[in-house]
C-alpha positions as CSV (number, residue, x, y, z in Angstrom):
1,M,120.4,134.0,94.5
2,S,118.9,132.7,97.6
3,I,120.3,129.8,99.6
4,T,117.2,127.7,98.8
5,N,117.8,128.2,95.0
6,E,121.5,127.3,95.4
7,F,120.5,124.2,97.4
8,F,118.1,123.0,94.7
9,D,120.6,123.8,91.9
10,Q,123.1,121.6,93.7
11,I,120.6,118.8,94.0
12,I,119.8,119.0,90.3
13,E,123.5,119.1,89.3
14,T,124.3,116.1,91.5
15,L,121.4,114.0,90.2
16,S,122.2,115.0,86.6
17,N,125.7,113.5,87.1
18,G,124.0,110.2,88.1
19,E,124.9,110.5,91.7
20,N,122.5,109.7,94.6
21,I,121.8,112.1,97.4
22,K,121.2,111.2,101.1
23,L,119.8,113.9,103.4
24,S,120.3,112.3,106.8
25,G,116.9,111.7,108.5
26,F,115.0,113.4,105.7
27,G,115.3,111.0,102.8
28,N,117.2,109.8,99.8
29,F,117.1,110.8,96.1
30,V,118.1,107.9,93.9
31,V,118.8,107.9,90.1
32,R,117.4,104.7,88.6
33,E,117.6,103.2,85.1
34,K,114.2,102.1,83.7
35,S,114.3,99.7,80.8
36,Q,112.5,100.0,77.5
37,R,109.0,98.6,77.8
38,P,105.7,98.3,75.9
39,G,103.0,100.8,76.8
40,R,99.7,102.0,75.5
41,N,98.7,105.4,74.1
42,P,95.7,106.2,76.4
43,K,93.9,108.3,73.7
44,T,94.1,105.8,70.8
45,G,94.8,102.5,72.6
46,E,97.7,101.9,70.2
47,E,100.6,100.0,71.7
48,V,103.9,102.0,71.8
49,M,107.4,101.4,73.1
50,I,108.4,103.5,76.0
51,S,112.1,104.4,75.7
52,A,114.7,103.4,78.3
53,R,115.3,106.4,80.6
54,K,116.7,107.6,83.9
55,V,114.3,108.6,86.7
56,V,114.7,110.1,90.1
57,T,113.0,108.4,93.0
58,F,112.6,109.7,96.6
59,K,112.4,107.6,99.7
60,A,111.4,109.5,102.9
61,G,113.7,109.0,105.9
62,P,112.5,108.2,109.4
63,K,112.3,111.8,110.7
64,L,110.1,112.9,107.7
65,K,107.9,109.8,108.0
66,K,107.4,110.4,111.7
67,A,106.6,114.1,111.2
68,T,104.1,113.2,108.4
69,K,102.4,110.5,110.4
70,L,102.0,112.7,113.5
71,G,101.3,115.8,111.6
72,L,103.4,118.9,111.8
73,K,102.5,121.2,114.7
């Protein structure tokens, strides 16, 4: 198994345990709880309840933001 696969497997395992991950300068992966809420089926227009769930969000860190803004060369 490659080091890249091991790295991503570790990220998945950590997030699955409900823990957040901070990669200094790169960004943060955060597990958030989303409440149940009403939604709409786009095909039928029928109102449905969207279940409560956990989601992962990513916020880019300063080094990644700067590299993206300036373009990678």
